[in-house]
C-alpha positions, 0 to 999 in steps of 0.5 A, spaced: 166 390 230 169 383 231 165 377 227 160 374 231 157 367 231 151 367 226 145 364 228 140 361 224 134 366 221 128 361 222 121 364 221 121 366 228 127 369 229 125 373 222 119 375 225 122 377 232 127 382 228 122 385 223 117 386 229 123 390 234 125 393 228 119 397 227 117 397 234 123 397 239 119 399 245 115 392 244 114 389 251 117 382 251 110 379 253 107 382 247 113 380 242 112 373 245 105 373 243 106 375 236 111 370 235 108 365 238 113 363 243 113 363 251 116 369 254 122 366 256 123 363 250 122 369 246 127 373 251 132 368 250 132 369 242 132 376 242 138 376 247 141 371 242 140 375 236 142 382 239 149 378 242 150 375 235 149 383 232 143 382 228 141 388 231 145 393 235 141 399 237 134 401 239 132 409 239 125 413 239 124 418 234 122 425 237 118 430 233 124 436 232 119 441 230 115 441 237 122 441 241 127 445 238 130 450 233 133 446 227 135 445 220 136 438 217 139 437 210 143 433 205 150 435 204 154 432 198 162 432 198 166 431 192 173 429 194 179 432 189 183 425 191 179 419 192 185 414 194 183 410 200 188 414 205 184 420 203 177 417 204 179 414 210 181 421 213 175 424 210 171 418 214 174 419 220 173 426 221 166 426 219 165 420 224 167 425 230 162 431 228 155 429 231 151 433 226 153 428 221 148 423 223 149 418 217 154 418 211 154 414 205 159 413 200 156 414 193 158 412 185 157 418 181 158 426 181 158 426 189 163 421 193 159 422 199 152 424 202 151 425 209 144 427 213 145 432 217 141 436 223 144 443 226 141 448 230 140 453 224 143 454 217 149 459 220 151 453 224 151 448 218 155 453 214 160 454 219 161 446 220 161 445 212 166 451 212 171 448 217 171 442 213 172 445 207 178 449 210 181 443 212 186 441 206 188 434 209 181 432 207 181 433 200 174 436 199 173 439 192 166 441 193 161 441 198 153 442 196 148 443 201 141 441 200 137 444 206 130 440 207 124 444 206 119 439 208 119 432 210 113 429 207 115 422 209 119 419 215 124 413 215 120 408 219 125 402 218 127 398 212 122 394 208 124 388 212 118 384 210 120 385 202 127 383 202 130 377 201 133 374 207 140 370 207 139 362 208 
């Protein structure tokens, strides 16, 4: 992503970001009311924040339990070669698999962890086996951790509790 011109994150811009982060479907009129701006000024600021790359995606959470068969799992990867070239090959391959929704590089025993969603455990195993069989990816070990119960849903970052950059 190319560098974008930063904006001043004043109190109003911070409130706009914190609000749309948790309520992406909020109307401009309601957002303007919450941040004490005119609708036109609020719309201009929101567009400027998006154009500057401070937020880049809006989506709706769906209740998978009500609409489709699925399994969610965390999948940990240990690589046998942790060189930059090896990591880049691994990351490029994971990027192409939509079932791997999130992938994070870690310190510690595992090199990566990914949050996944598949139709069922057989499909999850098939994808992991396919990755494991690809010698170019240098995967030493894959650990799958199916989620048994989701007791808390991710509802956004705790922006209000984080220290903003000046």
